[in-house]
Backbone bond lengths (Angstrom), bond angles and torsions (degrees), N, CA, C in turn:
res aa  C-N    CA-C-N  psi(-1)  N-CA   C-N-CA  omega(-1)  CA-C   N-CA-C  phi
1 V - - - 1.453 - - 1.524 109.03 -
2 Q 1.304 115.16 128.74 1.459 120.35 176.00 1.517 108.73 -117.06
3 L 1.318 116.08 131.39 1.447 121.77 -178.36 1.522 109.25 -114.19
4 V 1.306 116.44 132.66 1.460 121.06 -179.20 1.517 108.79 -131.12
5 E 1.319 115.39 117.53 1.463 120.81 178.34 1.525 110.65 -91.72
6 S 1.310 114.51 155.56 1.455 120.84 174.27 1.518 108.89 -155.48
7 G 1.316 115.28 167.62 1.452 120.27 175.27 1.503 115.32 106.04
8 G 1.316 117.86 -4.20 1.454 120.61 179.10 1.512 111.83 -78.37
9 G 1.337 115.17 178.37 1.454 121.14 179.39 1.515 109.85 144.21
10 P 1.322 116.13 -171.89 1.464 119.77 177.46 1.528 110.28 -77.62
11 V 1.308 116.03 142.79 1.462 121.61 -179.52 1.519 108.81 -149.88
12 E 1.302 116.31 148.95 1.462 120.39 179.38 1.512 111.10 -84.48
13 S 1.306 115.03 149.55 1.454 121.15 177.49 1.526 110.28 -56.56
14 G 1.328 115.91 136.50 1.450 120.91 179.81 1.510 114.71 93.81
15 A 1.307 116.94 -13.55 1.463 121.13 -179.37 1.524 110.74 -79.82
16 S 1.328 114.77 173.68 1.463 121.54 175.19 1.524 109.34 -112.93
17 V 1.304 115.22 144.22 1.459 121.81 -179.39 1.520 108.05 -135.62
18 T 1.315 116.43 139.31 1.459 120.40 174.30 1.520 109.06 -119.00
19 L 1.310 115.23 121.74 1.454 122.00 175.20 1.522 109.27 -95.89
20 S 1.320 115.54 147.42 1.454 121.38 179.55 1.512 110.22 -122.38
21 C 1.313 115.00 150.29 1.455 121.38 177.05 1.526 108.03 -137.19
22 Q 1.311 114.79 118.64 1.468 120.25 176.39 1.520 108.34 -95.38
23 A 1.319 116.40 127.09 1.464 121.88 177.67 1.517 108.28 -103.13
24 F 1.330 115.88 102.25 1.457 120.76 178.98 1.524 109.83 -83.99
25 E 1.323 114.76 137.55 1.465 121.69 177.28 1.531 111.47 58.41
26 R 1.322 115.29 40.70 1.468 118.97 176.95 1.519 109.21 -66.23
27 T 1.349 115.48 139.32 1.448 120.96 178.07 1.520 109.65 -113.76
28 V 1.312 116.73 167.29 1.463 120.76 -178.76 1.513 112.07 -67.23
29 S 1.321 117.46 -15.67 1.457 120.27 178.68 1.525 112.29 -73.51
30 I 1.317 116.36 -14.86 1.467 120.71 176.37 1.521 107.23 -85.06
31 T 1.304 116.98 109.25 1.460 120.41 -173.89 1.521 113.12 -93.81
32 D 1.311 116.70 -32.69 1.462 120.98 -174.78 1.521 109.99 -138.00
33 M 1.323 113.70 157.65 1.458 121.34 171.49 1.513 108.39 -123.92
34 G 1.320 115.02 150.20 1.449 118.82 -179.91 1.514 112.15 -139.48
35 W 1.315 114.64 158.20 1.462 121.92 172.26 1.518 108.66 -114.81
36 F 1.316 114.33 136.51 1.460 122.74 179.80 1.523 107.89 -130.55
37 R 1.316 116.06 166.49 1.460 119.22 171.59 1.520 109.80 -147.12
38 R 1.335 112.65 154.19 1.460 120.54 173.76 1.509 107.70 -127.00
39 A 1.322 115.09 109.65 1.460 120.56 177.64 1.531 109.06 -82.15
40 P 1.316 117.92 158.51 1.466 120.90 -179.56 1.522 111.81 -55.17
41 G 1.315 115.78 126.03 1.458 120.94 177.22 1.519 115.10 75.70
42 K 1.326 116.44 8.76 1.466 119.36 -177.57 1.521 110.42 -125.05
43 E 1.314 114.98 165.97 1.449 120.52 178.19 1.531 110.31 -78.98
44 R 1.301 115.23 159.52 1.463 120.36 176.07 1.526 109.80 -68.83
45 T 1.302 116.66 136.31 1.458 121.45 -179.74 1.523 110.31 -127.66
46 Q 1.314 116.12 149.59 1.459 121.71 177.89 1.518 109.52 -84.52
47 L 1.332 115.38 136.46 1.454 120.97 -177.90 1.531 112.08 -107.18
48 A 1.307 116.19 -46.52 1.458 120.09 -172.69 1.518 109.23 -156.57
49 R 1.324 113.47 160.21 1.466 120.15 -176.59 1.518 108.43 -148.50
50 I 1.339 116.27 143.85 1.456 120.06 177.99 1.516 109.04 -140.63
51 T 1.320 115.54 143.20 1.456 121.52 179.21 1.527 109.34 -94.05
52 W 1.325 116.13 131.09 1.464 119.92 -177.72 1.531 111.69 -60.60
53 A 1.313 116.50 -44.39 1.464 119.59 -171.18 1.530 113.23 -72.23
54 T 1.317 116.62 -41.58 1.466 119.81 -171.56 1.522 113.70 -109.87
55 G 1.327 116.08 -18.57 1.454 118.98 -175.63 1.511 113.65 79.39
56 Y 1.306 116.91 8.07 1.463 120.27 178.08 1.513 109.41 -60.86
57 T 1.337 115.78 135.85 1.462 120.42 -177.96 1.524 110.95 -123.23
58 S 1.307 114.60 153.66 1.457 120.94 171.86 1.523 107.82 -144.73
59 Y 1.338 114.85 153.68 1.463 120.43 -173.90 1.515 111.32 -136.48
60 S 1.323 113.64 152.62 1.451 119.56 167.29 1.525 108.11 -68.08
61 G 1.325 115.56 142.64 1.450 119.49 -178.43 1.511 113.56 -59.86
62 S 1.314 116.69 -26.05 1.463 119.49 -175.13 1.527 112.62 -74.94
63 V 1.336 117.85 -18.84 1.462 119.56 -176.04 1.518 113.89 -125.87
64 K 1.305 118.91 -0.83 1.463 120.65 -169.40 1.519 113.10 -63.29
65 D 1.297 117.83 -23.25 1.469 119.47 -179.57 1.525 112.46 -86.78
66 R 1.329 117.58 -11.10 1.467 119.81 -175.29 1.531 113.57 -121.95
67 F 1.313 117.74 -23.97 1.462 121.26 -175.48 1.525 110.25 -107.01
68 T 1.332 115.75 144.76 1.455 121.18 178.12 1.520 109.41 -133.85
69 I 1.313 116.33 126.28 1.459 121.31 176.14 1.527 108.11 -99.66
70 S 1.330 115.38 141.31 1.452 120.35 178.22 1.523 108.70 -148.56
71 K 1.335 115.45 172.66 1.456 118.99 -176.08 1.504 110.97 -146.20
72 D 1.308 114.97 162.09 1.458 123.22 172.02 1.511 105.83 -132.32
73 N 1.335 115.84 102.65 1.466 119.28 -176.04 1.527 111.68 -64.10
74 T 1.297 116.06 -35.08 1.462 119.15 -176.61 1.520 111.39 -65.08
75 E 1.332 115.33 -39.88 1.456 120.58 -177.39 1.525 112.71 -95.36
76 N 1.339 117.13 -1.84 1.471 121.36 -175.96 1.530 111.18 54.85
77 M 1.314 114.42 45.13 1.455 120.88 -179.55 1.525 110.18 -115.72
78 V 1.308 115.14 144.95 1.464 121.97 172.94 1.521 106.99 -127.87
79 Y 1.324 115.19 142.10 1.451 120.31 -175.70 1.530 110.55 -125.77
80 L 1.316 114.77 153.76 1.455 120.56 171.08 1.520 106.83 -131.94
81 R 1.326 114.96 111.38 1.459 119.55 175.92 1.509 108.01 -93.94
82 M 1.311 113.85 126.47 1.454 121.02 -177.89 1.528 107.32 -114.18
83 A 1.315 116.54 116.06 1.454 121.06 -179.14 1.532 110.39 -102.72
84 S 1.308 114.48 151.69 1.480 120.62 176.45 1.520 111.48 47.35
85 V 1.312 116.04 55.72 1.462 119.65 -176.13 1.523 110.56 -65.60
86 K 1.323 113.70 152.78 1.453 122.01 -177.47 1.525 108.75 -125.06
87 P 1.322 117.16 160.75 1.477 117.90 177.51 1.530 112.77 -55.64
88 E 1.310 117.18 -31.74 1.463 119.58 179.50 1.525 113.10 -72.43
89 D 1.326 117.55 -6.08 1.470 120.67 172.97 1.524 111.54 -83.29
90 T 1.314 117.04 -4.11 1.450 120.47 177.17 1.525 109.81 -60.87
91 A 1.322 115.73 124.00 1.465 120.46 -175.11 1.525 108.85 -176.80
92 V 1.313 114.19 170.14 1.464 120.51 165.89 1.522 106.80 -91.70
93 Y 1.321 115.39 127.21 1.459 121.73 -177.32 1.525 109.43 -104.59
94 Y 1.325 114.44 133.61 1.454 121.35 -177.32 1.525 110.05 -123.69
95 C 1.314 116.00 143.61 1.449 118.68 165.44 1.526 108.34 -104.53
96 A 1.317 115.11 154.33 1.454 121.50 -176.84 1.519 109.29 -144.28
97 A 1.327 114.46 156.10 1.461 121.64 -179.49 1.515 109.52 -117.51
98 L 1.328 114.39 134.87 1.466 121.01 -178.17 1.521 110.04 -96.21
99 E 1.307 114.91 127.70 1.469 121.75 176.65 1.520 107.89 -139.05
100 D 1.322 115.90 129.24 1.475 119.98 -178.95 1.525 111.05 53.19
101 S 1.307 115.37 41.56 1.471 122.46 176.30 1.520 113.69 66.11
102 H 1.309 116.99 16.73 1.455 121.17 176.74 1.522 109.59 -124.10
103 W 1.333 115.39 140.00 1.468 119.87 172.75 1.523 106.70 -76.71
104 R 1.314 114.36 88.31 1.455 120.87 -166.48 1.530 113.29 -90.39
105 Y 1.313 116.97 -30.15 1.465 119.91 -175.63 1.531 109.32 -120.40
106 W 1.345 114.68 140.58 1.456 120.30 -176.17 1.523 110.57 -133.83
107 G 1.314 114.74 147.26 1.443 119.55 171.17 1.518 110.03 -82.87
108 Q 1.319 115.11 178.30 1.462 120.55 -176.93 1.526 112.05 -83.33
109 G 1.312 115.98 -13.20 1.453 119.98 178.14 1.511 112.63 95.27
110 T 1.329 115.22 151.77 1.462 121.33 175.24 1.525 108.25 -134.92
111 Q 1.310 116.01 132.44 1.463 121.36 -174.71 1.528 110.28 -83.54
112 V 1.313 115.52 131.33 1.462 121.89 171.22 1.515 107.21 -118.11
113 T 1.310 115.84 124.91 1.460 121.24 179.99 1.519 108.63 -122.46
114 V 1.332 116.31 116.58 1.455 121.80 -177.00 1.523 109.20 -103.07
115 S 1.303 115.67 122.73 1.460 120.38 178.81 1.522 109.75 -97.36
116 S 1.313 114.71 145.62 1.471 119.74 -178.53 1.519 111.48 -86.15
């Protein structure tokens, strides 16, 4: 499985941004997809998760009111819509694929930089 993120870049505070993740050669063993981020000087944290089969979603409490994860099974795409972004949302954003209860596959990341 190869994951490729896109959609990052510079953005102004208060704007909305949608990140995309293409899952190439996804197999049925991949049950869930997730979005993570690593802010400067901080550890990587999980933001959101979605199940391929049911579309069930879960979110980190810090972003659940502003971020929305979605998917397109036909295109093997996962999205993260980020609303009302803040400077503290500046980070490298990663998508990941869950297999056997492990986040086994990772994309290369896409940088989002929010200016105040």
